[in-house]
C-alpha positions, 0 to 999 in steps of 0.5 A: 645181735640181740635176740629177736633183733630185726635187721635194719631196725635199731632198738631205742633205749629208754633214753632215746625214747625220751629224747625223741618225745621231746623233739616231737613235742618241740616240733608240735609246739613249733607247728602250732605256733606257726599256724596262729596268725601273727604268731611272730612279731605281730603277735602282741598287736593281735592280742591287744586288738582282741582284748580291745574288741572284747572290752569295747563292746560291753562298754558301748552297750552299757553306755547306750543302756545308761543313756536310755535309762537317763532319757526315760527318767527325764521323760518320766520326771517331765510327765510327773512335773506336768501332772503336778503343775496341772493339779496345782493350777486346778487346785488354784482355780478351785480355790479362787472360785471358792474364794470368789463365791465366799466373797460374793456371799459375804457381800450379799449378806452385808448388803442384806444386813445393811438394808435390814439396818436401814429399814429398822432405822427408818421404822424406828424413826417413823415410830418416834416421829409423831404422825402429822395431824390430818387437817381438820375438815372445814365446816361451813355454815348451813346457809347460803354463804356457807353453801357458796363457799363450800361449793367454791372449795370443791370447784377449786379441787376439780379446777372448775372456774367461778367466783362467789359473786358470779354464783350469788348473782345467778342463784338469786335470779334463778331461785332467790336463794331457795334450795328447794325451788322448782319451776313447774311452768317453763318449757322444761316443766312442760317436757317433764324435766322441771328445773330444780334447786338454787341454780335451777338445774334439770335432772339430765344436766345434773347427772351429766355434770355431777362433781364427785364428792358431792351428793347425788341429791339435786336439791342438795345446795352444794351439789346443785351449785357445783354441778351448775357451775361445771355445766356453765364452765363447759358451755360458757367458760364460767358461771361468771359469764352467765347473765340470764337463763342458761 
């Protein structure tokens, strides 16, 4: 027995130690392998499932993120397109309004120019056309015939009825054709309003039936005849209907 030998204890040599270590390592490896789920025949399936889980999750998240980004891009594009369309429509309306305003202004300017052209043309025509000569005023002789004829002209303008013969007949009876005749003895004279002129008219009657365009002098032959005929037309229908003092 070697020195320091213990009874019942076998001393291992270096070779023995290495052999034991190998056995222990092999056993540990077997134990570890036995503790891993599905370490036997299902080991390949478990490893494939784990790899699948590891690969699926990142792929699924990437797809969602891509879809979100795509939707966001679509919404942004739609908003951009809508804004661009609204801007284009506003620009088109503004352009149409400007065009309409310009067209209206052009039409107004054209109409104004046309009016000016017509006015100028009318003015030039008027200037070129000699003015129509005014009819010469008819001059009546200063006698009984001329007084009656001028009175008939004024009466025609004022639509007062009467004829040459009716006037001549009555004035010859009343004044014998004297325009300055005056009655100082009849009832009118007694009342302070004597009859005067060719047709012996009193002042109130002359003033009431005076015809515009004639003299206010009661002794004026034309004014006297015309006022007397105007009075006779109102009272008798015409001087032609007078055959006595009236």
